[in-house]
C-alpha positions in Angstrom: 32.7 114.1 -0.2 29.1 112.9 0.6 28.4 109.2 0.7 24.8 108.1 0.1 23.9 104.8 1.9 20.9 103.0 0.4 18.8 101.0 2.7 19.2 97.2 2.1 16.5 95.1 3.7 16.3 91.2 3.8 13.3 88.9 3.7 10.7 89.6 6.2 9.6 86.9 8.7 6.3 86.6 6.8 8.0 86.1 3.5 10.2 83.4 5.0 7.2 81.6 6.4 5.3 81.8 3.1 8.4 80.4 1.2 8.8 77.6 3.7 5.1 76.8 3.5 5.2 76.6 -0.3 8.3 74.5 -0.1 6.8 72.1 2.4 3.6 71.9 0.3 5.5 70.9 -2.8 7.5 68.3 -0.8 4.3 66.8 0.5 2.7 66.7 -3.0 5.8 64.9 -4.4 5.8 62.5 -1.4 2.1 61.7 -1.9 2.7 61.1 -5.6 5.6 58.8 -5.0 3.6 56.9 -2.3 0.6 56.5 -4.6 2.7 55.4 -7.5 4.4 52.8 -5.3 1.1 51.6 -4.0 -0.4 51.2 -7.5 2.7 49.4 -8.7 2.8 47.1 -5.7 -0.9 46.2 -6.2 -0.4 45.6 -9.9 2.5 43.3 -9.3 0.7 41.5 -6.5 -2.5 41.1 -8.5 -0.5 39.9 -11.6 1.3 37.3 -9.5 -1.8 36.1 -7.8 -3.6 35.7 -11.1 -0.7 33.8 -12.6 -0.6 31.5 -9.6 -4.4 30.9 -9.8 -4.1 30.1 -13.5 -1.4 27.6 -13.0 -3.4 26.0 -10.2 -6.5 25.7 -12.2 -4.6 24.3 -15.2 -3.2 21.6 -13.0 -6.6 20.9 -11.5 -8.2 20.6 -14.9 -5.5 18.2 -16.1 -5.7 16.0 -13.0 -9.5 15.9 -12.8 -9.8 15.2 -16.5 -7.9 12.0 -15.9 -9.6 10.9 -12.7 -9.7 7.2 -12.2 -10.7 4.7 -9.5 -8.5 4.7 -6.4 -6.1 1.9 -5.5 -8.6 0.7 -3.0 -11.2 0.2 -5.8 -13.1 3.3 -4.8 -15.1 5.3 -7.4 -13.1 8.0 -9.2 -14.9 10.9 -7.5 -15.1 11.1 -3.8 -16.9 14.4 -3.0 -18.4 17.2 -5.0 -19.2 20.2 -2.9 -19.3 24.0 -3.4 -15.9 24.7 -2.0 -14.3 21.2 -2.1 -13.7 18.7 -4.8 -12.1 15.3 -4.1 -11.1 12.7 -6.6 -8.5 10.0 -7.3 -5.8 10.5 -9.9 -2.2 9.5 -10.6 -1.2 13.2 -10.4 2.6 12.5 -10.2 2.8 9.7 -12.8 4.2 7.2 -10.3 1.7 4.4 -11.1 0.1 4.7 -7.7 -3.2 6.5 -7.5 -3.5 9.4 -5.0 -6.5 11.0 -3.4 -6.5 14.6 -4.5 -8.5 17.3 -2.7 -8.9 20.9 -3.9 -10.6 23.2 -1.4 -10.9 26.8 -0.3 -9.5 27.5 3.1 -10.2 31.2 3.9 -8.7 33.0 1.0 -6.3 30.2 0.1 -7.1 27.8 -2.7 -5.4 24.6 -1.5 -4.5 21.2 -2.8 -4.2 18.2 -0.5 -2.7 14.9 -1.7 -3.0 11.6 0.2 -1.0 8.5 -0.8 -2.6 5.1 -0.1 -0.8 3.1 2.6 -1.1 0.0 4.7 -2.5 -3.4 4.1 -5.2 -3.4 3.0 -4.6 -0.1 1.3 -6.2 3.0 2.8 -6.2 6.7 2.2 -5.7 8.0 5.7 -6.7 11.7 6.2 -3.7 12.2 8.6 -1.4 11.4 5.7 -2.6 14.3 3.6 0.0 16.8 2.4 -1.5 20.2 1.7 -0.1 23.0 -0.4 -1.5 26.5 -1.1 -1.7 26.9 -4.8 -3.4 30.3 -5.0 -3.9 33.1 -2.5 -6.3 36.1 -2.4 -9.3 34.1 -3.5 -12.4 36.2 -2.6 -15.4 33.9 -3.5 -18.3 34.7 -1.2 -20.6 32.1 0.4 -23.0 32.4 -2.6 -20.2 32.1 -5.1 -19.1 28.5 -5.2 -15.7 27.6 -6.5 -17.0 24.3 -8.0 -20.3 23.8 -9.9 -21.2 20.3 -11.2 -23.1 19.1 -14.2 -24.4 15.7 -15.3 -24.1 14.1 -18.8 -26.8 16.4 -20.2 -24.5 19.4 -20.0 -24.3 21.1 -23.4 -22.2 24.2 -22.6 -25.2 26.5 -23.4 -26.9 29.0 -21.2 -29.8 27.3 -19.4 -27.9 24.1 -18.4 -29.0 23.3 -14.9 -26.3 22.5 -12.4 -26.5 19.7 -9.9 -27.3 20.7 -6.3 -24.3 20.6 -4.1 -23.1 18.5 -2.5 -23.7 16.6 -5.7 -23.9 12.8 -6.0 -20.4 11.9 -7.4 -22.0 9.2 -9.6 -23.9 11.9 -11.5 -21.0 14.3 -12.0 -19.6 14.4 -15.5 -18.3 18.0 -15.8 -17.0 20.4 -13.3 -17.0 24.2 -13.6 -14.3 26.1 -11.7 -14.7 29.7 -10.7 -12.1 31.8 -8.8 -12.4 35.4 -7.9 -9.0 37.0 -7.3 -8.2 40.3 -5.7 -5.1 41.1 -3.6 -6.6 44.2 -1.9 -10.4 44.2 -2.3 -10.7 47.2 0.0 -8.6 49.3 -2.3 -9.5 47.8 -5.7 -13.1 46.7 -6.0 -12.6 45.2 -9.5 -12.0 41.4 -9.2 -10.4 39.2 -11.7 -12.6 36.2 -12.5 -10.9 33.0 -13.5 -13.2 30.3 -15.0 -12.6 26.9 -16.6 -14.4 23.7 -17.3 -13.2 20.1 -17.0 -15.0 17.1 -18.4 -13.9 13.9 -16.7 -12.8 11.5 -19.5 -13.4 8.2 -17.8 -16.9 9.2 -16.7 -18.3 10.6 -20.0 -21.5 9.1 -21.1 -22.7 11.5 -23.8 -20.4 10.4 -26.7 
């Protein structure tokens, strides 16, 4: 009886290498996709959080500045009106005492400093200021002021001329706030612009 043996051959080395190459290529593509998806999701979450923080901070600023009033020392309601710093007096915590409230940009942190009056006679000592970061990732450039100031002639229309900063506190009746938010400006060039206006009630002279 004759037995015919058929030649059975496995994968060649070249076929194995090609298969492994395709497999590794697919794995790398999947990894890159997952990494990119995670990066986009992480940026979106961070940007959304930063914007929400900035909105809350600006809402608080507007509320406090609108109700600015003379300090407990008898000082005028507004202390300083500069491009990146705005200082005024307000009873921000509703405790009857009037605090010195300072909003300013420190690097990329929009910060609030509060100073309670103390001593006899009463004084607002800089060393007693308590600072809190209310918004991170603020990207305003040197030519993009956070605060812009207007006098009593402000109409809300295009063409209104802003006061030159630092503005004379006695002339300021309205403050425009402008924050540019971006968690990762190198990766996402589109900035979120947050703007708001606050007219200081106790200083209005156009009604």
